[in-house]
N, C-alpha and C positions, 0 to 999 in steps of 0.2 A: 399292489392295488392302486389303480389310478385315482387321482384326485378329482372326483366328480361333484364334490359338495363344498359348501362354505358353512361357517357357523355364525349364528346371530344370537342376540340376547332375547330370550323368550320371557324371562321374568327376573325381577330384582326384589330384594328385601334386605332389611337391616334390623339390628336390635342393639339398643343402648340400655345398660343396666339402670335401674331406678335411682340408685344412690348418686348424689352429686357431690363432687369435691371442688369447691369454688376457690378462687384466688384469695378471698377473705378467709376461708378455712385454712389455707396454707400459711397465711400470715400468723396464725396461732401455733403452727407447728415448727416453722423454720424462719430464719431471718430473710424476709422478702416482703414484697408489697404488690398489691393489685396493679399499680401503675408500672412498676418495674417489669412484672411478668407480661403485661399487655404490650408494653413498648417493645420488649425484646422478642416476643413470640407471637402475639396476637391472640393468645389463649385466655379465655375468661373462666372456663370451668371444664371439668372432665367427669365422665361417668365411671363409677367404680363397682365392680362385681360384688355381690353380697357374699357373706360367709356361706359356704356350701354351694356356691354357684361356680360352675367350671366352664372352661372354654367350649366343651362340647354342648353345654346347655345354651350358651350364646349362639353357637352354630345352629342348634335345633330351632330356636325361635326365629332366627333370620331366615332359615330354610323354609319354614311354614309360610312366611310372608312371600317369599319368592315363588313358592309353589302356587299360592293363591293368585299372585300376579300373572303367572304363566297359565293359570287354569289347568294345573296338572295335579296328579296324585303322587305320593312317594314312589309307588311302583312304576311310574313312568321314567324314573331316573335310572340310567344305565352305568354311571360311574360317579364317584365322589372324590374330589380333590380339595384338601384343606390346606391353605397357606397359613402357617402359624409358627411362632418361635416360643410359644407358651402353651403348648398342648396340655391336656389333662395329666399326662405322664410321659416318660420316655418311650414306653411301649405298653400296650399296643398304640397304634396311631389314633389320633383324634378322629380321623375319617372313619375308622372301624368302629369306634365308640358311637359316633353319630349314626352310622349305618344301623346299628342295633336299636338306637333310640327311635329311628324312623320305621322300624319294623321290617327292614329289608334284609335279604340274605342272598349271598352269591355274587353280587356285583362287586367289581374291584373298587378299592378305596385306599388312598394313601395321603400322606402329608408332604408338603414342600416347605423347606426352611430356607428362605431367602430374605428374611427380615422384612423391612418395609417394602421391598420390591416383590414380596412373595405372591401377591395377588396377580400381578402382571405375569410373573413366571407361570403361575397355575393356569391363567387364561391361555397362555401360549401353548402349554402342554395339551390342554383340553381342545384347543383349536386344531392341533395336529391330528388328534384321534378322530375328530368329527370330519375333517377334510377327507380323510381316507375312507370314510364310511364305516369305520369299526364300531363307533358308538353313536347313538342318536341324541340323547339328552344327558348332558354332564352338569352335575352340581359343582360349582366352583365357589369356594368360601374363603374369605380372609377373616381371621378371628384372633383376638389376643386378650389375655388378662395380664397386663404388664405391671399393674400396681403391686403385684406380689414379688416383683423383681426390682423394685425401686427402693432406694435408701432415702427415707424421708428426713434424713439429716443432711442430705446433699442437695442444696438448693439449685444446682446446675441441672440435675436430672429429675427431681421429684416434681417440678413444676410442669413437666412436658407431657407425661404419659397418661392415657386413659384406656378403658376397656370397652370393647365393642365387637360386633360381628356383622359382616355384610355378605350377601350371597347373590350370585348370578346363576341362572340356568341358561347354559349355552346349548342351542339346539341346531340340528342339521337342517339346512335349507338348500335350495337349488342355486347354482351359480348365477342364474338370471335375477335372483332376488336382490333388490337395491339395498336392502338392509343387511348388516353383517360386519364381520371383522375384515378389514382390508389387509392388515398385516400386524405382526407383533415383532418386537426387536429386544433382545436380551443381551446384557453385558455383565461382566464382573471384573474386579481388579483386586486380587488378594493382597497386593502390596500394601494396601491401606486397611487391611483387616483389623489392625490394632486400634483404629479410631473409635470403634464402638464394640464393646465386648461384654459378654456375661462369662466371667472367668471359670466358675465352678459348675459342676453338674455333669460334665462329660468324662471321657476316659482319661483326659489329661490331668484334671483336678477333681477326683471324686469327692462327694460330700463327706465332710468330717467335722469334728468340733473346731479344728483349726480354720476351716473354711468360714464357719460362722463367726469366729472370733475376729477374723480379718475382713469380714464383710465381702468375701469373694462370691457370694451368692446374689449380689446386686449388680445391676448394669453399670458399666463405666464408660464415660464418653469424653472425647476431646472435641468440644463443641465448635471451637473456632476453625479447626482444620476441616471438620465435617461440613461446616457452612460453605467453605470455599469450594470443596469438591462437589457438594450438592448442586450448587448453581451451575457448575461446569457440566456435570453429568446429565442433569435434567435438560439443559440446553442442547447437548449433543443428541440425546435420545429423541427429543421433540423434533429437531431438525431432520434426523434420520427417517423418522416415520413419515414426515411430510414429503421429503424429497423422494423417497421410495415409491410413493403413490401419486406423485405429480400434483400435490396440493400446495397452496400457500397458507400461511398463518391467518390471513384475512378471510379465507374460506371456512375456517373452523368456527363452529357455533359456540362450542364450549371447550375449555381446557379443564380436565379433572386431574389435578396433580395429587401426589402424596401430601397429606396434611401435616407438615413438620413444623414450619415456621413461616409466618406471614412475610417476613423480609425475603426469604428464599423465593416464595411465590411471586412477589412483586418484582424481583430481579429478573426472573425468567420471562415474565410477561413484558417487562420493559425491553428486553433483548429482542423479542419477536414483534414488538410494537402491537401487542394485543391489549386492548382496553382491560383495565382491572375488573370491570363488571362482566367480562366474559370468562373469568376464572372462577370456578366453583370453589368456595371457601366454606369449610365447616369447622375448622379447628378451634374457633372461638367457643364452640359448643362442646366439642369432643376431645380436644387436645390431640396429641399424636397417638393414634391407635395402631401404628405400624401396618401390618398386612391388611388390617380391616379398613384403613382410612379411605382408600379409593372407592370400594363398593359402598361404604357408608355414606360418603360425600355424594356419590352418584345417586343413591336411593333418596337421600334427603332432598336433592335438587329435583328429582322426579316428583316427589310428594309436594314440593313447593310450586310445581308448575313451570320450573325453569327449563329442565331438559324435557324435550318432547320427541316423539317418534319422527324419524326422518332426518334428524339433525346429525351433523358431522361432529364427532367428539374425539379429542386427543387426550389419552390417558398416559401419565408418566410418573415414574417413581424412582427413588434411590433408597438404598438401605445398607445396613452393616454387611461387610463382605470385602470391599464395597460392591454391592450389586446395583444394577439399574435396569430399567426397561420401559418400553412405551408400546402403545397400541392405538391404531387409528380405526375408528368404528363409525358406521352409519347405524344409529340406534333404530 
């Protein structure tokens, strides 16, 4: 089938759980301080899912907002892709659980596991389906409940992560439309897969009492090495997207990066000589929400009146794997 179409963002939405975990709260749990956390990460607080609240619930609430923004109904959706590393369960997929909650039946739905790069990966997959004309409106979600995989005795990891969901509705449009996705670019380097891991829960280390005793059900991170690779991979991805489409960094209205660490974001902006005030930053409010971070930051910036229709946007992420990806978009 020939590529007669392109995809554009028809609607955006996000959801942050009501419960707040501030740096002051963490001071009571682990040896740390608001000053130390803020200086190292830029994070001030995170949102934490309530007991009985699951990843599919966050997806559902973000989806309703995206549908409202797009002026669509659930039945207008022709495919669901959920990027998550913390789905409701191993199977069925969170996308299928969400499909049921939306009252839909028959349309395809599946999850993508690419950690913090997951949303870019999901966008890229959706973009291919739309370009070929196979589907018209695809719901793309990044969602995580990471607090349930965090050891709150480990101050290196427990200060970082929060829970959230962000949703885009990507829709088919004509090639002549000035709005839309110019390109997406995906990469992975499994050589560095040990830098960020959740050891147990898969076929390698199934859950057992020994897993719990050894805390293998919690995320483990080599922060210093990740920082070094993050700056490099984000820079490469951003440069690739710009060069592929013949744009310069000065032509970009906003950079929307994965919200991991303020020092990483500042380093990438400095390399491209992009003013700090052109980089969307939400991590002070959300922490690192992994696959949810880009769509949540995007939606928050739209609600704040920063991101506007017609602007050129550069999205970029890196994550466990190590995965990375970028997308250049005219909103």
